[in-house]
C-alpha positions in Angstrom: 0.0 0.0 0.0 1.4 3.4 -1.0 0.9 6.1 1.5 -0.3 9.4 0.3 -0.7 12.9 1.6 -3.2 15.1 -0.1 -3.5 12.5 -2.8 0.3 12.5 -3.6 2.9 9.9 -2.8 4.6 10.9 0.4 8.0 11.6 -1.1 6.5 13.7 -3.9 4.4 15.7 -1.3 7.5 16.5 0.8 9.8 17.2 -2.1 7.3 19.7 -3.5 6.7 21.4 -0.1 10.5 21.6 0.6 11.1 23.0 -2.9 8.4 25.7 -2.3 10.3 26.8 0.8 13.8 26.7 -0.7 14.0 27.1 -4.5 14.7 30.6 -5.5 15.6 31.8 -2.0 18.8 33.6 -1.2 21.0 32.9 1.8 21.6 36.2 3.6 23.4 35.0 6.7 25.2 31.9 8.1 26.1 31.4 11.7 26.3 28.6 14.3 23.4 28.3 16.6 24.3 30.3 19.8 25.2 28.3 22.9 22.2 29.6 24.9 19.8 28.4 22.2 21.5 25.0 22.1 21.2 24.8 25.9 17.6 25.9 25.9 16.8 23.1 23.5 18.8 20.7 25.6 21.1 20.0 22.6 24.7 18.8 23.0 25.6 20.1 19.5 25.4 23.5 17.8 24.8 23.1 14.0 25.2 25.8 11.4 22.1 27.9 10.8 21.2 29.5 7.5 19.0 32.6 7.2 17.1 33.0 4.0 15.9 36.3 2.4 12.3 35.6 3.6 13.6 35.6 7.2 13.2 31.8 7.6 16.1 29.9 9.3 17.1 26.4 8.2 19.4 24.2 10.2 20.1 20.5 10.4 19.0 18.3 13.3 20.0 14.7 14.2 16.5 13.5 13.4 13.1 14.7 12.3 12.1 15.2 16.0 14.7 17.8 16.5 16.5 16.0 19.3 19.9 17.6 18.7 21.9 19.6 16.2 23.2 17.8 13.2 26.0 18.1 10.6 25.3 19.5 7.2 26.9 17.6 4.3 27.7 19.1 0.9 28.9 17.6 -2.4 31.1 19.6 -4.7 33.5 18.8 -7.6 33.0 15.0 -7.1 33.8 15.2 -3.3 31.6 15.0 -0.3 32.5 17.1 2.7 30.8 18.3 5.9 30.1 21.5 7.8 30.7 20.3 11.3 28.7 20.8 14.5 30.2 22.3 17.6 29.6 21.0 21.1 27.2 23.2 23.0 29.9 24.0 25.6 32.9 24.3 23.3 34.8 27.5 23.4 37.0 26.8 20.4 34.7 25.1 18.0 35.9 21.5 18.5 33.0 19.2 18.9 
């Protein structure tokens, strides 16, 4: 049985919704989530946060329940790399 949301296959539904929020947007700011915000959310890690031109923030979490900050991977010129997370209490950025 194929699961559907609003009559669309689940993957198609989410892909279209995410595209609506991201395609054509411009990144206006990049920063790590502040220590106090990580602590307020009871996170051990501080991920990178990206501000879009519509004032929406996007940031990776370790799962879809938002249980902790997560790493963001990128692929460029045939190589995968990662933007690391920092530990919530780190002073020098080492996780």
